[in-house]
C-alpha positions as CSV (number, residue, x, y, z in Angstrom):
1,X,27.0,-3.0,-2.4
2,X,26.8,0.1,-0.3
3,X,23.2,1.3,0.1
4,X,22.2,4.8,-1.1
5,X,21.8,7.5,1.6
6,X,18.3,7.9,2.8
7,X,16.2,10.1,0.5
8,X,15.5,12.5,3.4
9,X,19.2,13.4,3.5
10,X,19.5,14.5,-0.1
11,X,18.0,16.9,-2.7
12,X,17.4,17.0,-6.4
13,X,18.6,19.8,-8.6
14,X,17.9,20.5,-12.3
15,X,18.3,23.2,-14.9
16,X,16.3,23.7,-18.1
17,X,17.4,25.9,-21.0
18,X,14.4,28.2,-21.8
19,X,14.9,28.4,-25.6
20,X,14.9,24.6,-25.9
21,X,11.7,24.4,-23.9
22,X,10.1,27.2,-26.0
23,X,10.9,25.2,-29.1
24,X,9.4,22.1,-27.5
25,X,6.2,23.9,-26.6
26,X,5.8,25.2,-30.2
27,X,6.2,21.7,-31.6
28,X,3.8,20.1,-29.1
29,X,0.1,20.0,-30.1
30,X,-2.2,21.6,-27.5
31,X,-3.9,18.3,-26.8
32,X,-0.5,16.7,-25.9
33,X,0.6,19.5,-23.6
34,X,-1.2,17.7,-20.8
35,X,1.5,15.0,-20.9
36,X,4.0,17.6,-19.8
37,X,2.1,19.9,-17.5
38,X,-1.2,19.7,-15.5
39,X,-4.0,22.0,-16.3
40,X,-3.3,24.0,-13.1
41,X,0.4,24.4,-14.0
42,X,-0.6,25.8,-17.4
43,X,-3.1,28.2,-15.8
44,X,-0.6,29.3,-13.2
45,X,2.0,30.1,-15.9
46,X,-0.3,32.7,-17.4
47,X,-0.2,34.0,-21.0
48,X,2.3,36.8,-20.7
49,X,5.9,37.2,-21.6
50,X,7.0,35.2,-18.6
51,X,4.9,32.1,-19.5
52,X,7.8,30.0,-21.0
53,X,10.1,30.9,-18.1
54,X,7.5,29.9,-15.6
55,X,6.9,26.6,-17.3
56,X,10.6,26.0,-17.6
57,X,11.1,26.5,-13.9
58,X,8.2,24.1,-13.2
59,X,9.7,21.5,-15.6
60,X,13.0,21.8,-13.8
61,X,11.2,21.2,-10.5
62,X,9.6,18.1,-11.9
63,X,12.9,16.7,-13.0
64,X,14.4,17.6,-9.6
65,X,11.7,15.7,-7.9
66,X,12.3,12.7,-10.0
67,X,16.0,12.8,-8.9
68,X,14.8,12.1,-5.4
69,X,13.7,8.7,-6.5
70,X,16.4,7.4,-8.9
71,X,15.3,3.8,-8.7
72,X,11.6,4.4,-9.5
73,X,12.5,6.8,-12.2
74,X,15.0,4.4,-13.9
75,X,12.4,1.7,-13.8
76,X,9.8,3.9,-15.5
77,X,7.6,3.9,-12.5
78,X,7.8,7.7,-12.1
79,X,8.2,10.6,-14.5
80,X,7.9,14.4,-14.6
81,X,4.1,14.1,-15.0
82,X,3.8,12.5,-11.6
83,X,4.8,15.8,-9.9
84,X,2.6,18.9,-10.5
85,X,4.2,22.2,-9.4
86,X,1.5,24.6,-8.2
87,X,1.5,28.0,-6.3
88,X,-0.3,28.7,-3.1
89,X,-2.1,32.0,-2.3
90,X,1.3,33.7,-1.7
91,X,2.9,32.5,-4.9
92,X,5.1,29.9,-3.1
93,X,5.5,26.7,-5.1
94,X,4.5,23.3,-3.7
95,X,4.2,19.8,-5.1
96,X,1.0,17.9,-5.8
97,X,2.0,14.2,-6.2
98,X,0.3,11.6,-8.3
99,X,-0.8,8.3,-6.6
100,X,2.5,6.7,-7.9
101,X,4.5,9.5,-6.5
102,X,2.7,9.3,-3.2
103,X,3.5,5.6,-3.0
104,X,7.2,6.3,-3.7
105,X,7.2,9.1,-1.0
106,X,5.6,6.8,1.5
107,X,8.1,4.0,0.8
108,X,11.0,6.4,1.4
109,X,9.2,7.9,4.5
110,X,9.1,11.3,2.8
111,X,6.4,13.5,4.2
112,X,6.9,16.5,2.0
113,X,9.0,17.9,-0.8
114,X,10.1,21.6,-0.6
115,X,10.8,23.5,-3.7
116,X,12.9,26.5,-4.7
117,X,12.5,27.8,-8.3
118,X,14.3,30.6,-10.2
119,X,14.8,31.6,-13.8
120,X,16.7,34.1,-16.0
121,X,16.2,35.0,-19.6
122,X,18.0,31.9,-20.8
123,X,17.6,29.2,-18.1
124,X,15.4,28.0,-15.2
125,X,16.6,26.0,-12.2
126,X,14.9,24.3,-9.3
127,X,15.9,22.5,-6.1
128,X,13.7,19.9,-4.5
129,X,14.4,18.9,-0.9
130,X,12.9,15.8,0.7
131,X,11.7,16.1,4.3
132,X,11.8,12.8,6.1
133,X,9.3,11.5,8.6
134,X,10.1,12.0,12.3
135,X,9.5,8.9,14.4
136,X,7.7,9.7,17.7
137,X,6.5,6.4,19.3
138,X,4.2,6.7,22.3
139,X,5.6,6.0,25.8
140,X,3.7,2.7,26.1
141,X,5.1,1.6,22.7
142,X,8.6,2.1,24.0
143,X,7.7,0.3,27.3
144,X,6.4,-2.8,25.5
145,X,9.3,-2.8,23.1
146,X,11.9,-2.8,25.9
147,X,10.1,-4.8,28.7
148,X,7.6,-7.1,26.9
149,X,9.1,-7.6,23.4
150,X,6.6,-10.0,21.9
151,X,8.3,-11.4,18.8
152,X,10.6,-8.4,18.7
153,X,13.2,-10.3,16.6
154,X,10.5,-11.1,13.9
155,X,9.3,-7.5,13.9
156,X,12.8,-6.0,13.5
157,X,13.8,-8.6,10.8
158,X,10.7,-7.8,8.8
159,X,11.2,-4.0,9.1
160,X,14.9,-4.4,8.0
161,X,13.8,-6.5,5.1
162,X,11.2,-3.9,4.0
163,X,12.9,-0.6,4.8
164,X,16.6,-1.4,5.5
165,X,17.6,0.7,2.4
166,X,15.8,3.8,3.5
167,X,15.9,3.8,7.3
168,X,18.7,3.7,9.8
169,X,18.9,1.1,12.5
170,X,17.8,3.7,15.0
171,X,14.8,4.6,12.9
172,X,13.8,1.0,12.5
173,X,13.8,0.6,16.2
174,X,11.6,3.7,16.6
175,X,9.2,2.4,14.0
176,X,9.0,-0.9,15.9
177,X,8.2,1.0,19.1
178,X,5.5,2.8,17.2
179,X,4.1,-0.5,16.0
180,X,4.0,-1.9,19.6
181,X,2.1,1.3,20.6
182,X,-0.4,0.5,17.8
183,X,-0.7,-3.1,19.1
184,X,-1.5,-1.8,22.6
185,X,-4.1,0.6,21.2
186,X,-5.8,-2.2,19.2
187,X,-6.1,-4.4,22.3
188,X,-7.7,-1.6,24.3
189,X,-10.1,-0.6,21.6
190,X,-11.8,-4.0,21.7
191,X,-13.3,-3.1,25.0
192,X,-14.3,0.5,24.2
193,X,-18.1,1.0,23.8
194,X,-17.9,4.2,21.7
195,X,-15.7,4.5,18.6
196,X,-15.6,7.1,15.8
197,X,-15.6,5.4,12.4
198,X,-15.4,7.2,9.0
199,X,-16.2,5.3,5.8
200,X,-14.6,6.3,2.5
201,X,-15.3,5.0,-1.0
202,X,-18.5,3.1,-0.2
203,X,-19.9,4.2,-3.6
204,X,-17.0,2.2,-5.2
205,X,-18.2,-0.9,-3.3
206,X,-21.8,-0.3,-4.3
207,X,-20.9,0.2,-7.9
208,X,-18.9,-3.0,-8.0
209,X,-21.7,-5.0,-6.3
210,X,-24.2,-3.6,-8.8
211,X,-22.5,-5.6,-11.6
212,X,-24.3,-8.7,-10.3
213,X,-21.2,-10.9,-10.0
214,X,-20.7,-10.6,-6.3
215,X,-17.6,-8.9,-5.0
216,X,-14.2,-10.1,-3.7
217,X,-12.9,-7.8,-1.0
218,X,-9.1,-7.7,-0.8
219,X,-7.7,-6.7,2.6
220,X,-5.2,-7.3,5.3
221,X,-4.3,-6.5,8.9
222,X,-4.3,-2.7,8.6
223,X,-5.1,-0.5,11.5
224,X,-7.6,-2.1,13.8
225,X,-9.3,-4.0,11.0
226,X,-11.7,-5.9,13.2
227,X,-13.1,-2.8,14.9
228,X,-13.2,-0.7,11.8
229,X,-15.0,-3.4,9.8
230,X,-17.6,-4.4,12.4
231,X,-18.4,-0.8,13.6
232,X,-18.2,0.7,10.1
233,X,-20.1,-1.6,7.8
234,X,-23.1,-1.9,10.1
235,X,-23.7,1.8,9.6
236,X,-25.0,0.7,6.1
237,X,-28.0,-1.5,6.7
238,X,-28.3,-2.2,3.0
239,X,-25.1,-4.3,3.2
240,X,-26.2,-6.3,6.3
241,X,-25.9,-10.0,5.7
242,X,-23.8,-9.6,2.5
243,X,-20.3,-9.8,4.0
244,X,-18.6,-13.2,4.5
245,X,-15.0,-13.4,5.8
246,X,-12.6,-16.2,4.8
247,X,-10.8,-16.6,8.2
248,X,-8.2,-18.7,9.8
249,X,-8.7,-19.2,13.6
250,X,-7.0,-16.7,15.9
251,X,-4.8,-17.6,18.8
252,X,-5.5,-17.8,21.7
253,X,-8.8,-19.5,21.4
254,X,-10.7,-17.1,23.7
255,X,-9.8,-14.2,21.3
256,X,-10.9,-16.2,18.3
257,X,-14.3,-16.9,20.0
258,X,-14.7,-13.2,20.9
259,X,-13.9,-11.9,17.4
260,X,-16.2,-14.5,15.8
261,X,-19.0,-13.6,18.2
262,X,-18.6,-9.9,17.3
263,X,-18.7,-10.7,13.6
264,X,-21.8,-12.8,13.9
265,X,-23.5,-10.1,16.1
266,X,-22.8,-7.6,13.4
267,X,-24.4,-9.8,10.7
268,X,-21.2,-11.0,9.1
269,X,-20.7,-14.6,8.0
270,X,-17.4,-16.5,8.4
271,X,-16.0,-19.1,6.0
272,X,-13.2,-21.5,6.9
273,X,-10.0,-20.9,4.9
274,X,-9.9,-24.5,3.7
275,X,-12.5,-26.6,1.7
276,X,-14.7,-23.6,1.1
277,X,-14.5,-23.1,-2.7
278,X,-18.0,-24.3,-3.4
279,X,-19.4,-22.0,-0.7
280,X,-17.5,-19.0,-2.1
281,X,-18.7,-19.6,-5.6
282,X,-22.3,-20.0,-4.3
283,X,-22.1,-16.7,-2.4
284,X,-20.7,-14.8,-5.4
285,X,-23.4,-16.3,-7.6
286,X,-26.0,-14.9,-5.2
287,X,-24.4,-11.4,-5.5
288,X,-22.7,-11.4,-2.0
289,X,-19.4,-10.2,-0.8
290,X,-16.5,-12.5,0.1
291,X,-13.6,-11.0,2.1
292,X,-10.1,-12.3,1.7
293,X,-7.4,-11.3,4.3
294,X,-4.5,-11.5,1.8
295,X,-1.4,-10.5,3.7
296,X,-0.5,-13.8,5.3
297,X,2.0,-16.4,4.4
298,X,0.7,-19.3,2.2
299,X,2.1,-22.8,2.2
300,X,3.7,-24.4,-0.9
301,X,0.4,-26.1,-1.8
302,X,-1.7,-23.0,-1.5
303,X,0.7,-20.3,-2.6
304,X,2.7,-18.7,-5.4
305,X,5.7,-16.4,-5.0
306,X,4.8,-12.8,-5.6
307,X,6.7,-9.6,-4.8
308,X,5.7,-7.8,-1.6
309,X,7.7,-4.8,-0.4
310,X,10.6,-5.7,-2.6
311,X,10.9,-9.4,-1.7
312,X,9.1,-12.5,-3.0
313,X,6.5,-13.7,-0.5
314,X,4.4,-16.8,-0.7
315,X,0.9,-15.5,-1.6
316,X,-2.4,-17.3,-1.8
317,X,-3.3,-18.4,-5.3
318,X,-7.0,-18.9,-4.5
319,X,-8.1,-15.3,-4.8
320,X,-6.6,-14.8,-8.3
321,X,-8.1,-18.1,-9.5
322,X,-11.5,-17.2,-8.2
323,X,-11.3,-13.7,-9.6
324,X,-10.3,-14.9,-13.1
325,X,-12.9,-17.7,-13.2
326,X,-15.9,-15.7,-12.0
327,X,-15.2,-12.1,-13.2
328,X,-16.1,-10.8,-9.8
329,X,-14.6,-7.4,-9.1
330,X,-11.7,-7.3,-6.6
331,X,-12.0,-4.2,-4.4
332,X,-9.2,-3.3,-2.0
333,X,-10.4,-2.3,1.5
334,X,-8.0,-0.9,4.1
335,X,-8.3,0.8,7.5
336,X,-6.2,3.0,9.7
337,X,-6.4,5.0,12.9
338,X,-6.1,8.8,12.7
339,X,-4.1,10.7,15.3
340,X,-7.4,11.8,17.0
341,X,-8.4,8.1,17.4
342,X,-10.9,8.1,14.5
343,X,-10.9,4.8,12.5
344,X,-11.1,5.1,8.7
345,X,-12.4,2.3,6.5
346,X,-11.6,2.9,2.8
347,X,-12.7,1.1,-0.3
348,X,-10.5,1.6,-3.4
349,X,-11.0,1.2,-7.1
350,X,-11.0,-2.4,-8.3
351,X,-7.8,-4.2,-9.2
352,X,-8.0,-6.0,-12.6
353,X,-6.7,-9.5,-13.1
354,X,-3.7,-9.9,-15.4
355,X,-4.2,-11.9,-18.6
356,X,-1.4,-14.2,-19.7
357,X,-1.2,-17.1,-22.1
358,X,0.2,-19.3,-19.4
359,X,-2.3,-19.9,-16.5
360,X,0.4,-20.1,-13.9
361,X,1.9,-16.8,-15.0
362,X,-1.5,-15.2,-14.9
363,X,-2.0,-16.3,-11.4
364,X,1.4,-15.1,-10.3
365,X,1.1,-11.7,-12.0
366,X,-2.4,-11.2,-10.6
367,X,-1.2,-12.1,-7.1
368,X,1.5,-9.6,-7.5
369,X,-1.0,-6.9,-8.5
370,X,-3.1,-7.7,-5.4
371,X,0.0,-7.5,-3.2
372,X,0.9,-4.1,-4.8
373,X,-2.5,-2.8,-3.7
374,X,-1.9,-4.0,-0.2
375,X,1.6,-2.6,-0.2
376,X,0.3,0.9,-1.2
377,X,-2.1,0.8,1.7
378,X,0.6,-0.5,4.2
379,X,3.0,2.3,3.2
380,X,0.4,5.0,4.2
381,X,0.7,4.0,7.8
382,X,3.5,1.4,8.1
383,X,3.3,1.3,11.9
384,X,-0.3,0.0,11.7
385,X,0.5,-3.3,10.0
386,X,1.0,-6.7,11.7
387,X,4.9,-6.8,11.6
388,X,5.1,-9.7,14.0
389,X,3.7,-12.0,11.3
390,X,6.3,-14.1,9.4
391,X,5.2,-12.9,6.0
392,X,8.5,-13.7,4.4
393,X,9.2,-17.3,5.3
394,X,11.2,-19.3,2.8
395,X,9.7,-18.5,-0.7
396,X,8.2,-21.9,-0.4
397,X,8.0,-24.1,2.7
398,X,11.0,-26.4,3.1
399,X,11.2,-29.0,0.4
400,X,11.0,-32.6,1.5
401,X,14.4,-33.8,2.4
402,X,16.1,-35.9,-0.2
403,X,16.2,-39.6,0.5
404,X,19.5,-40.4,2.1
405,X,21.7,-43.0,0.4
406,X,21.5,-46.4,2.0
407,X,24.4,-47.4,4.2
408,X,26.5,-50.4,3.3
409,X,24.7,-53.6,4.0
410,X,21.3,-51.9,4.3
411,X,18.6,-52.4,1.7
412,X,17.6,-49.2,-0.1
């Protein structure tokens, strides 16, 4: 099958007949009008004779935006209500995207949608043009990519798997170079004494913790997670001693010792990734916070296949099981580095577990929901994720080889 052209190279066009929209508006109760238009769109349209024409042009623009994302629209993931068409101080239209629309734009590497609207007495038309992200990796990212390509094959394979339908091969190479630049920055930041950290959504974490069930923090290798967490959380003394990280040892060993030392110095506990269920339940029972780094490959024994960036990935079943059995809220936490070097640590609204009559399906669907939260965070700054990790190994580890038939004269 031939892949569709990248969204950045195409536009969406739509036309709406004004009399038909006028009839629809008359038949729509005022309380349901918000399903078609945002409060600001209704206010911008005014109350005069041109109100219907203005709303018709906005509705055409919404439909044109949807046409930039045919897959998501066909699957019901996006609709006209996900694109609000507003006017700036000079009357020029611009798009305000919903979280779902932002996620679709990030996945397609669309940085903005430009609009052009017009209408006559009988019809309104709109054109939506997607502007694609420009890739500008730093010089040291290019240098490492070409001269010291640590696991470059894995990085490129992962990027092709995740973005091969929306990026050209040249763009994938540039994104890989941007990632290597991020990797170099992360290494250097471990040794900086002063770093700027901004915390967002701490009130969400505090509200979840106040439920008295402890808290499960869902995170991954976003930005410089080690730096943002250690330097960010210790700004809030009321949380000191409450965070406990479920961690696998890092390689090489000296880096693992250094990171563990930093965590303990900051007042964070560490929990081994195996044989720690009783410890985790005890910590939650005491109202504390257990942090799961959830974006790594799980073995057949530990994992369940769940979609991640469009491909099934073996995902740890432990977090869904613990969340379902304890009722502890699951709060996504992500970090990234701003262009000025500021690190941002953000806490998001809780991700609910998924109920299902079959326990295994409930675990798989909940793991998929957790992966989706991580995916949304990853797509905001895709160059700041750990692409050299083999996240998409075989859906499950290789099955045991079948027993070979015995040779003639040999006992089975």
